[in-house]
N, C-alpha and C positions, 0 to 999 in steps of 0.2 A: 520497591519491587521492580519497577521498570528499569532502574539504573543497573541493577546487578544481573538482569536478563535471565533470572532463574524461573520466573513465572511467565507463561505464554499469554498472549492476548494484548500486549502493549504494542501498538502499531505506530509506525512512522509513515507520514504521507506527504505527497507533493504532486505537482503537475509537471509533465514533460510538455513543452510548448512546441508547436510545429511552425511551418512556414508562415511568415507574416503575422505571427501571433494570432492566427485564426483557427488553429486546431490544437487539441490537447488530449492527453491521456493521463488519468490519475494513476499514481503508483502507490501501493501500500506494502510495507514490509514489516513482518512480525519481528520484534527485537530478539526473541529467544531462538526461534527456529530459522530465521532469515527467509521464511516463506514469503513469496511475492504474489500479489494479486494486482491485476491491471484492470482498469475500468474505463470503458469508452465514454467520453464526454462529448457528445455530438453538438454541432452548431456553435455554441459559445460556452463560456465558463461562468455563466451567471450563478450567483450563490444558491439560489433555490434549486436549480438543476443539479449542481454539484452535491449539495447536501442530500438530495433525494437519491441520486445514483450511488453515492458512497454508502448510504444507509442500506439500500437495496442489496449491495454486494456484501456488506457486513452481516446482514440477516441470513446469509447462507452458512454462516459459521455457528458452531455450538456456543452456548452462552459463556462457557469458561474461556473461550478464545476472544471474548469481546470486553476487554478492560478499559482501554482508552486509545485515543489517537493523538499523536503529536504532529502538528502541521507547521509548515513554513508560514511566514508572514504574507498571506495572500488574501485579497478581498474575495476570492472565490469561496472562502469558508465563512463569510459574514453571517450565514444562516446556520452556524454551528449549533445553536440551541435547538433548531429543528432536527438536526442529525441526532443530537443527544436524546431528545424526547423519543424519537423513533427507535433508537438502538439501545438506550441506557448507557451509552459510552460517552464519558466526558471528552472534550477536545481541549488540548493544551497547545499553545503557540510558542514557537521558539523565540528567543530574543532576536531582535534585528541583527542581521549580519552574523549569525551564529549557526552556520550549517552543520557544525559538528554535533549540535544537539539532536540531530537526526542523521547520524553518521551512516547507519545501515541503509537508509533510504538514499542518501547522496551517492554512496558507493554503487548501489543497485541502479540508480538512474544513469550513472556513467556506463555501466555494463549494458543497459538497455539501449543506449545510443548506437550500439552495433546493429540493432534491428530497426531503430527509428532515428536515422541520422538527422542532425540539425538541418533546418531548411527544407524539410520534406513535409508534405501534407499528411498529417496524422489522421484526418477524417476518413481517409480511404480504407482504414483498417476496421473490420467488424469486431464485435466482442469475441467471436469465435477465433479470429486471428490473434487477438490479444491473449486469450486463454492458451492458445497454442504456443505463443512466444513465451509466456510465463513458465511453461514446462521446462524451458532451457535453463534459466538460473535456478529453478527449483530442483533440477536434476544434476546440478554441478556440485561435486564434493567441495566442502569448505574446511579449511584448516581450523577455523574457529569452532566448528562442530565436530572436531576429532576426525576429519575427513569423511564425515557422513554427509548425505545430501539433505537439503532443507525438506524435501518431500518425505524422506524417511523419518526425520525427527518429528515433523508435523503429524504423520500417520501414526507413529508410535504414541504420541500424546493423545491422539484421538482414541486409539485402542485402549490405552491405560485408563482414560477417563470413562470409556464405555463399559469396561470390565467391572464386575462387582467386587 
C-alpha cells in the first residue's frame, strides 16, 4: 500500500540539521498527498524527545492518516517503540545509504532549505513559524497530484472520510 501511494497515512520522515549540528527540525511527508508537517525539536535530538514530539504531532491526525512512518538511519529514532506504542504506527527504517526509499521526504527537505539554509540556527524558529513555513509547500501545485495542491488533496481525503 505504501509503495503505490494509493492509501494515505504512510509518512516519510527525517531531520533537517542546523548550524554546528546543534539544532534540528523534524520533517514528515505523507506519500499519497505530499502533505508536509514540521516539528520543532528543541535543545537536542535525543531519542526520547524525538519520539515524544513526533507522536504528539501525529496524534493531531485522524486515525486513517496514521499508518506508518519510514525514517532515515538515525539514532534519534532509537525510541521508535515508544512512538509506536503511543500512536499505533509502526516505524520502518531505510536501508543504509538509500535515500530514494524516502524520496518524497528527500525532495521536500531540499525545498525546505529555501526557508532553513544550511549553517543556520534552526532553534530560533517556533512551532508557529514552522507551521507557517509548511503552508508554502502544502500550497504549491504538484504535477504528481495532477497540478493539485497537497493541502487540497489532504482536505479532500479528510472530507471524504468524515462523510457518511
